C-alpha positions in Angstrom: 114.9 16.4 178.6 113.0 19.7 179.1 116.3 21.6 178.6 116.8 19.9 175.3 113.3 20.8 174.1 113.8 24.4 175.1 117.1 24.4 173.1 115.3 23.0 170.0 112.6 25.6 170.3 115.1 28.4 170.7 117.1 27.1 167.7 113.9 27.0 165.5 112.8 30.5 166.6 116.3 31.9 166.1 116.3 30.6 162.5 112.8 32.0 161.8 113.9 35.5 163.0 117.1 35.4 161.1 115.2 34.5 157.9 112.6 37.1 158.6 115.4 39.8 159.0 116.9 38.8 155.8 113.6 39.0 154.0 112.8 42.4 155.4 116.3 43.7 154.4 115.2 42.6 150.8 112.0 44.7 151.0 109.6 41.8 151.9 106.8 42.3 154.4 107.0 39.3 156.8 104.7 37.7 159.2 106.0 35.1 161.6 103.4 32.5 162.6 105.3 31.2 165.7 103.5 27.8 165.5 100.0 29.3 164.7 100.0 28.0 161.1 100.8 24.4 160.9 103.8 23.7 158.6 104.2 27.4 157.7 106.7 29.4 159.7 106.7 32.6 157.7 104.5 34.4 155.2 106.4 36.9 153.1 105.0 39.4 150.6 107.2 40.8 147.9 106.5 44.5 147.6 107.6 44.7 144.0 105.2 42.1 142.6 102.8 41.7 145.5 103.5 38.0 145.6 102.9 36.1 148.9 105.1 33.2 149.8 104.7 30.3 152.3 108.0 29.6 153.9 109.1 26.7 156.1 112.3 27.2 158.0 114.5 24.3 159.3 117.3 25.3 161.6 120.4 23.7 163.1 123.0 25.2 165.3 126.1 23.9 163.4 127.1 22.3 160.1 127.5 19.9 158.6 124.4 18.2 159.8 121.0 16.8 158.4 117.8 18.5 158.8 114.7 16.5 159.9 111.9 16.9 157.5 109.4 14.2 156.7 108.6 13.9 153.0 104.8 13.8 154.0 105.3 17.5 154.9 106.7 18.7 151.7 104.6 20.9 149.5 105.7 21.9 146.0 104.5 25.6 146.4 106.3 26.2 149.7 109.8 27.7 149.9 112.1 25.8 152.2 114.9 27.7 153.9 117.5 25.6 155.7 119.6 27.5 158.2 122.8 26.8 160.1 123.1 29.4 162.9 126.9 28.9 163.3 128.7 30.3 166.3 128.2 33.7 168.0 129.6 36.5 165.8 129.3 34.3 162.6 126.6 35.0 160.1 124.1 32.2 159.7 124.2 30.2 156.4 120.9 30.1 154.4 120.0 27.4 151.8 116.9 28.3 149.8 114.9 26.2 147.4 111.3 25.4 146.3 109.5 22.4 147.6 109.0 21.2 144.0 112.8 20.8 143.6 113.0 18.6 146.7 109.9 16.6 145.7 111.3 16.1 142.2 114.5 14.4 143.4 113.7 12.9 146.9 116.6 10.4 146.7 119.1 13.1 146.0 118.1 15.2 149.0 117.3 12.4 151.5 119.8 9.6 150.5 119.5 6.6 152.7 117.1 8.2 155.1 114.3 8.3 152.6 111.4 6.2 153.8 112.8 5.6 157.3 111.2 6.7 160.5 113.7 9.7 160.7 113.8 11.2 157.2 116.4 13.9 156.9 117.6 16.3 154.2 121.4 16.0 153.7 123.8 18.8 153.9 125.6 18.1 150.6 122.8 18.6 148.1 121.8 21.9 149.7 125.2 23.5 148.9 124.1 24.8 145.4 121.2 26.7 147.1 123.4 28.8 149.4 122.0 32.3 149.7 119.6 31.6 146.8 117.4 34.6 147.9 116.7 35.3 144.1 114.4 32.4 144.0 111.8 34.6 145.8 111.9 37.0 142.8 111.0 34.3 140.3 108.4 32.2 142.2 104.6 32.0 141.8 102.5 33.3 144.6 99.7 31.8 146.6 97.3 34.6 145.5 
């Protein structure tokens, strides 16, 4: 059981670091909370517009699979980045969208898991958000 917990932690941390690297590559200043900010994994500041984004990262090792995310933990102003790590030597896949998009169509994203004890965001609806990094250029800040 402890080994599984460690694997989950390493998976989550890996996703956060991959997202932070992608954001840094795109000229964002990034701060990783590593559990210090409840529900926020990363803060990212866009150097061009000075906007600050609150980002929640959800990570799985392989696809297709569903991401655990309770609807009670969704916030319209957050950016949600779903990451599939894939195998060694294969680039991760990133699916990026605003919380308001998920909140606006819960049934579409959650399907039959909506309202259950294990709510999960389904793989299929995320496909149109693959590598949607441009959303960070067109989003309101928390400032």
